[in-house]
C-alpha positions in Angstrom: 83.7 82.4 84.7 86.2 85.1 86.7 85.8 88.4 85.2 88.5 90.1 87.1 91.6 90.8 84.9 94.8 89.8 86.7 97.4 92.7 85.7 101.1 91.7 86.0 103.1 94.9 86.1 107.1 93.5 85.7 109.7 96.2 85.7 113.6 95.9 85.9 113.5 99.1 88.1 111.2 100.9 90.6 108.0 100.2 88.7 107.2 103.8 89.0 106.9 104.5 85.1 105.0 101.3 84.5 102.5 102.0 87.2 101.9 105.7 86.0 101.5 104.3 82.2 99.1 101.8 83.7 97.0 104.4 85.5 96.5 106.3 82.3 95.6 103.2 80.5 92.9 101.9 83.1 91.5 105.4 83.1 90.2 104.5 79.6 88.5 101.3 80.7 86.6 102.2 84.1 84.0 99.4 83.9 86.6 96.6 84.1 87.6 95.2 87.3 91.3 94.2 87.9 93.8 93.2 90.3 97.2 94.4 90.1 100.3 92.6 91.0 103.6 94.7 90.7 107.1 93.0 90.4 110.1 95.6 90.5 113.8 94.9 89.9 113.2 92.0 87.8 116.4 91.4 86.1 116.8 87.5 85.8 115.3 84.8 83.6 114.6 82.9 87.0 112.5 85.8 88.3 110.3 85.9 84.9 109.7 82.1 85.1 108.4 82.3 88.6 106.2 85.3 87.9 104.8 83.6 84.8 104.1 80.4 86.8 101.8 82.4 89.0 100.2 84.3 86.2 99.4 81.0 84.7 97.4 79.8 87.6 94.9 82.9 87.2 92.4 83.5 84.6 92.4 86.6 82.6 96.2 87.3 83.2 97.7 90.2 81.3 101.5 90.9 81.5 102.9 94.7 81.1 106.4 95.2 81.3 109.3 97.9 81.0 112.3 96.0 80.6 115.2 97.8 78.8 117.4 94.7 78.4 116.8 93.2 75.0 117.6 89.6 75.6 115.5 89.6 79.1 112.6 91.5 77.3 112.5 88.8 74.4 112.8 85.9 76.9 109.6 87.3 78.7 107.8 87.9 75.4 108.5 84.3 74.3 107.7 82.8 77.5 104.4 84.6 77.6 103.7 83.3 74.1 104.5 79.8 75.0 102.0 80.1 78.0 99.4 81.8 76.0 99.6 85.2 78.1 98.9 88.3 76.7 102.1 90.4 76.9 102.8 94.1 76.4 106.2 95.8 76.4 105.3 99.4 77.3 108.9 101.1 76.3 110.5 98.7 73.8 109.1 100.0 70.6 109.4 103.7 71.7 113.1 103.2 72.6 113.8 101.4 69.3 111.9 104.2 67.4 113.8 106.8 69.1 117.3 105.0 68.6 116.6 105.1 64.9 115.5 108.7 64.8 118.4 109.9 66.7 120.8 107.6 65.1 122.2 106.5 68.7 122.0 103.4 70.5 120.2 103.2 73.7 122.2 102.5 76.9 119.5 99.9 77.8 120.7 100.7 81.7 117.8 99.9 84.2 116.9 102.9 86.3 118.5 105.0 84.1 115.9 107.9 85.0 117.2 107.8 88.5 120.8 108.9 88.0 122.0 111.2 90.6 122.8 114.1 88.1 122.5 117.8 88.4 118.8 117.7 87.5 118.2 115.2 90.6 119.8 117.4 93.1 117.9 120.4 91.7 114.7 118.7 92.2 115.7 118.0 95.9 116.7 121.4 96.4 113.2 122.6 95.1 111.3 120.1 97.3 113.3 121.5 100.4 112.7 125.1 99.4 108.8 124.5 98.9 108.4 122.6 102.1 110.0 125.6 104.0 107.9 128.1 102.1 104.4 126.3 102.5 101.2 128.1 103.7 102.8 131.4 104.0 106.0 130.6 105.7 109.0 133.0 105.0 106.6 135.0 102.6 109.3 137.8 102.5 111.4 135.4 100.5 108.7 134.9 97.8 111.1 136.7 95.4 113.5 133.6 95.6 110.7 131.4 94.2 110.3 130.1 90.7 106.7 130.2 91.2 104.4 131.8 94.0 101.0 130.4 94.4 98.2 132.7 95.8 94.7 131.6 96.9 91.9 131.7 99.5 91.8 128.6 101.9 91.3 125.1 100.4 92.3 125.9 96.7 94.9 123.1 96.9 98.0 125.3 97.2 100.0 122.8 99.2 99.7 119.8 97.3 100.2 121.7 93.8 103.1 123.2 95.3 104.6 120.0 96.3 103.8 118.5 92.9 105.6 121.3 91.2 108.7 121.0 93.5 109.0 117.4 92.4 109.1 118.7 89.0 112.1 120.9 89.9 110.3 124.4 90.7 111.0 126.2 93.9 107.5 127.0 94.9 106.0 129.3 97.5 102.3 129.5 98.6 100.6 132.1 100.4 97.0 132.2 101.7 95.1 135.0 100.4 93.2 136.5 103.3 93.0 140.0 102.1 95.3 142.3 100.2 97.3 143.0 103.3 98.2 139.3 103.5 100.5 139.8 100.3 104.1 140.3 101.0 105.3 143.6 100.4 108.1 142.2 97.8 105.2 141.1 95.7 103.1 144.3 95.9 106.0 146.5 95.3 107.2 144.2 92.3 104.6 142.0 91.2 106.8 140.5 88.6 109.6 139.5 90.9 108.5 136.1 90.5 106.0 133.9 88.5 102.7 134.6 90.7 99.8 132.5 89.9 96.5 133.1 91.4 94.2 129.9 92.4 90.6 130.0 92.5 87.6 128.0 92.5 83.7 128.0 92.3 81.9 128.9 95.7 79.7 125.9 95.9 82.7 123.5 95.5 84.6 125.4 98.1 81.7 125.2 100.6 81.8 121.3 100.3 85.6 121.1 100.7 85.6 123.4 103.9 82.8 121.6 105.4 84.4 118.1 105.0 87.6 119.6 106.4 85.9 121.1 109.5 84.0 117.9 110.1 87.2 115.9 109.9 88.8 118.2 112.5 85.6 118.6 114.5 85.6 122.3 114.2 81.9 123.3 113.8 82.0 126.8 115.2 83.4 128.8 112.5 80.1 129.4 110.4 81.6 132.2 108.2 84.3 130.0 106.9 81.4 127.7 105.3 78.9 130.4 104.7 78.5 130.5 100.9 77.9 134.3 100.7 81.1 134.9 102.9 82.9 132.6 100.6 81.8 134.3 97.3 83.0 137.6 98.7 86.4 135.9 99.3 86.6 134.8 95.9 85.4 138.0 94.3 88.0 139.9 96.3 90.6 137.4 95.3 89.9 137.9 91.6 90.0 141.6 92.0 93.3 141.4 93.6 94.7 139.1 91.0 93.5 141.5 88.5 94.8 144.5 90.2 98.6 143.1 89.9 98.3 141.3 86.6 98.8 137.9 88.0 97.2 135.1 85.8 94.6 133.1 87.6 93.8 129.4 87.3 90.1 128.0 88.2 90.9 124.5 90.1 87.3 123.7 90.5 87.3 120.7 88.2 91.2 120.3 87.8 93.1 117.6 89.3 96.5 118.6 91.2 98.3 117.3 88.0 96.2 119.1 85.6 96.6 122.6 87.8 100.3 122.1 87.7 100.4 121.7 84.0 98.6 124.7 83.6 101.0 126.7 86.0 104.0 125.4 84.3 102.7 126.8 81.1 102.2 130.3 82.8 105.8 129.8 84.1 107.5 129.3 80.7 105.6 132.3 79.4 106.8 134.3 82.2 110.4 133.0 81.8 110.4 133.9 78.0 109.2 137.4 79.0 111.8 137.9 81.5 114.9 136.6 79.7 
């Protein structure tokens, strides 16, 4: 018997929401083997029939879907039941519950989250700003940032900045070589923007830097990967953050998403205190 589960992700839009939900779901069952089949922009009964015909041919097929059109969602659920295929609507019950709670009918419009509204354009602007202010570029404009990330080399400043930008935050990231590498605007006014220091454990940083140097075949800079030198860097960074009263986050065991979530909480507190 085949023990690989065939997961069919059926969406009436891009499928991004469904894929993220499935990523969170599968993390709870890491011993299960699976193969994902993604179907985006599924908006007709004929499309659904063809997908289910394929699913029937495989053992251990499971259907997950995000379809906001009630009639089409019911059609999928009924056809899946007829074919004895497990089928789960990810958003249906949630939309219905919110509709009752808010006493308002849902629009049931596919791709509703991708509407080109003001929030969308703010996010695009934040991404452009962040890309222009990456790795210390235009550091003198740090005061225009929503968030400024400071940290020694290889503390995930760039990926975290990009993630925050996609959330709509204009983010600058600046390598912390020593105190002189901090732009004057931040030293003169440490609260001009929400500044967050990123730090990590020395052992972890040694591994990351060695891997990076290996990939670029740069094996001469021993100081860059020396644990004693790295520990001094980290200690100096901590003292600098403390001197200017900047909150710090240890990224050693955090994903980019977790680090960003912590930064956003810091930013919310900063915003409340500076209203």
